[in-house]
C-alpha positions in Angstrom: 194.5 24.2 -135.7 194.2 26.8 -132.9 191.7 24.7 -130.9 193.9 21.6 -131.3 196.9 23.4 -129.9 194.8 24.6 -127.0 194.0 21.1 -126.0 197.7 20.1 -126.0 198.8 23.1 -123.8 199.4 23.2 -120.1 195.8 24.1 -118.9 195.3 22.4 -115.6 192.9 23.8 -113.0 195.5 25.1 -110.6 196.9 27.5 -113.3 193.4 29.0 -113.7 193.2 29.4 -109.9 196.6 31.1 -109.8 195.6 33.5 -112.6 192.4 34.4 -110.9 194.1 35.0 -107.6 196.7 37.2 -109.3 194.0 39.2 -111.0 192.1 39.8 -107.7 195.3 40.6 -105.9 196.3 43.2 -108.5 192.8 44.7 -108.3 193.0 45.0 -104.5 196.6 46.4 -104.6 195.4 48.9 -107.2 192.7 50.3 -104.9 195.2 51.1 -102.1 196.3 54.6 -103.4 192.8 55.8 -104.0 191.6 54.6 -100.6 194.6 56.2 -98.8 194.0 59.5 -100.6 190.3 59.5 -99.7 191.0 58.7 -96.0 193.5 61.5 -95.9 191.1 64.0 -97.4 188.3 63.0 -95.0 190.4 63.3 -91.9 192.1 66.5 -93.1 188.7 68.2 -93.9 186.3 68.5 -90.9 183.3 69.2 -93.1 183.5 65.8 -94.8 182.0 62.8 -93.1 180.8 59.2 -93.7 177.8 60.3 -95.7 180.1 61.9 -98.2 182.0 58.6 -98.6 178.7 56.8 -99.2 177.7 59.4 -101.8 181.1 59.0 -103.4 180.5 55.3 -103.9 177.3 56.0 -105.8 178.7 58.9 -107.9 182.4 59.3 -108.1 182.6 63.0 -107.8 186.3 63.8 -107.0 185.7 67.5 -106.8 183.8 67.2 -103.5 187.1 65.9 -102.0 189.3 68.5 -103.7 190.8 66.0 -106.0 191.4 66.7 -109.7 189.4 64.5 -112.0 192.6 63.5 -113.9 194.2 62.4 -110.6 191.1 60.5 -109.7 191.1 58.8 -113.1 194.7 57.9 -112.7 194.1 56.4 -109.2 
């Protein structure tokens, strides 16, 4: 019964494309606050540099940037 109703629904290819694009757009918009905070922390602290950003991509240690782990989890 479930599979039969799925075949009868509105499931054209452009709806899947719209769903995929909305998901990717939401992901990208969700990354903006974390990126802005990291850029602010790097420019406000002179002892942080590009190597620290590279290390952060491998191991997300928020303490190095002076960010609480709870705030990092939220962002």
